[in-house]
C-alpha positions in Angstrom: -0.1 0.1 -0.2 2.7 2.6 1.1 4.6 1.7 -2.3 1.7 2.4 -4.2 1.1 5.8 -2.4 4.8 6.7 -3.3 4.5 5.4 -6.9 1.5 7.7 -7.3 3.0 10.8 -5.3 5.8 10.2 -7.6 4.0 10.2 -10.7 2.0 13.3 -9.8 5.0 15.1 -9.3 6.4 14.1 -12.6 3.2 15.2 -14.2 3.2 18.4 -12.3 6.5 19.3 -13.5 5.5 18.4 -17.1 2.7 20.5 -17.1 4.5 23.8 -15.8 7.0 23.0 -18.9 4.5 23.0 -21.3 2.8 26.1 -19.5 6.2 27.9 -19.9 7.1 26.7 -23.4 3.6 27.9 -24.0 4.1 31.2 -22.5 7.6 31.9 -24.4 5.8 30.8 -27.9 3.2 33.3 -27.4 5.6 36.0 -26.2 7.5 35.1 -29.4 4.3 35.3 -31.6 3.2 38.7 -30.0 6.9 39.8 -30.9 6.8 38.9 -34.4 3.4 40.5 -34.8 4.5 43.6 -33.1 7.6 43.8 -35.4 5.4 43.2 -38.5 3.0 46.3 -37.5 6.1 48.5 -36.6 7.6 47.6 -40.1 4.3 48.5 -42.0 3.9 51.4 -40.0 7.4 52.7 -41.5 6.2 51.9 -44.9 2.9 54.5 -44.3 4.7 57.7 -45.4 6.0 56.0 -48.7 4.4 56.3 -51.9 4.2 54.3 -54.5 6.3 50.9 -55.6 8.6 52.1 -52.9 5.6 51.6 -50.4 4.6 48.5 -52.0 8.3 46.7 -51.8 8.6 47.9 -48.1 5.2 46.3 -47.4 6.5 43.1 -49.1 9.7 43.2 -47.2 7.6 43.7 -44.0 5.4 40.6 -45.0 8.2 38.4 -45.7 10.4 39.0 -42.8 7.1 38.2 -40.6 6.5 35.0 -42.4 10.3 34.0 -42.2 10.2 34.6 -38.3 6.9 32.4 -38.2 8.3 29.7 -39.7 11.7 30.2 -37.6 9.6 30.1 -34.8 7.8 27.0 -35.4 11.5 25.1 -36.5 12.3 26.5 -33.0 9.5 24.9 -31.0 9.3 21.8 -33.1 12.6 21.1 -34.5 11.7 18.8 -37.5 13.4 18.7 -40.8 10.1 19.6 -42.6 10.1 23.1 -40.2 13.6 23.6 -41.1 12.5 23.3 -44.7 9.6 25.7 -44.2 12.0 28.3 -42.7 14.1 27.9 -46.2 10.9 28.2 -48.3 9.7 31.3 -46.7 13.0 32.8 -47.1 12.9 32.1 -50.6 9.1 33.1 -51.4 9.9 36.6 -49.2 12.9 37.3 -51.7 11.2 36.3 -54.6 8.1 38.4 -53.6 10.2 41.5 -52.8 12.3 40.9 -56.3 8.9 40.7 -58.3 7.6 44.0 -56.8 11.0 45.9 -57.4 10.7 45.0 -61.1 7.7 46.8 -61.3 9.5 50.0 -61.3 10.7 49.0 -64.8 9.1 48.8 -67.8 9.2 47.0 -71.2 11.9 44.6 -71.9 13.8 45.3 -68.8 10.8 44.5 -66.5 10.2 41.2 -68.3 13.9 40.5 -68.0 13.7 41.5 -64.3 10.7 39.1 -63.6 12.5 36.2 -65.6 15.4 36.7 -63.3 13.4 36.8 -60.2 11.6 33.6 -61.3 14.8 31.6 -62.1 16.2 32.7 -58.7 13.2 31.6 -56.9 13.0 28.1 -59.1 16.6 27.7 -58.3 16.0 28.3 -54.4 13.3 25.9 -54.4 15.6 23.2 -56.6 18.4 23.5 -53.9 15.9 23.1 -50.9 14.3 19.8 -52.7 17.9 18.6 -53.3 19.0 19.4 -49.5 16.0 17.8 -48.7 16.6 14.6 -50.6 20.3 14.0 -49.0 18.5 14.3 -45.6 18.2 10.8 -44.0 14.3 9.8 -43.9 12.3 11.6 -41.6 9.6 8.8 -41.5 8.0 7.7 -38.0 9.9 11.2 -36.5 6.7 13.4 -37.0 7.5 14.9 -40.5 4.7 14.2 -42.5 4.4 17.5 -44.8 5.1 18.2 -47.8 7.0 20.7 -49.3 5.3 23.8 -50.2 5.6 24.9 -54.0 4.3 28.0 -55.7 
């Protein structure tokens, strides 16, 4: 009987410790999410006085940084190969969105060349990510069941 009581007490102590640790992790993640959101809002506000395409570029940069920061937070809290890949994909997508927006300042053939160059860089980045992912050891059974995001 005493052994059962001691076992239950130990189990309860471990459960309480695990719950406190989960609560702490959630609080840190929530704080990080709040920080990311605040940084995004501040970055967007810095774009407000701008005009035309400069404002559009600024907003794309702010949104891209937010998306990368969110992906990095997910990779930090759940360090899986899939989440690491999502960080790389978010960076590539952010760079592509900004590059496309920068092309808007150009006209005619220069704009076409700019857009094709941006698209080619994006496609190379996606191929590099896919190649690196293929070299990784199999993550089957490690909680990585998501497919790469393609645009």
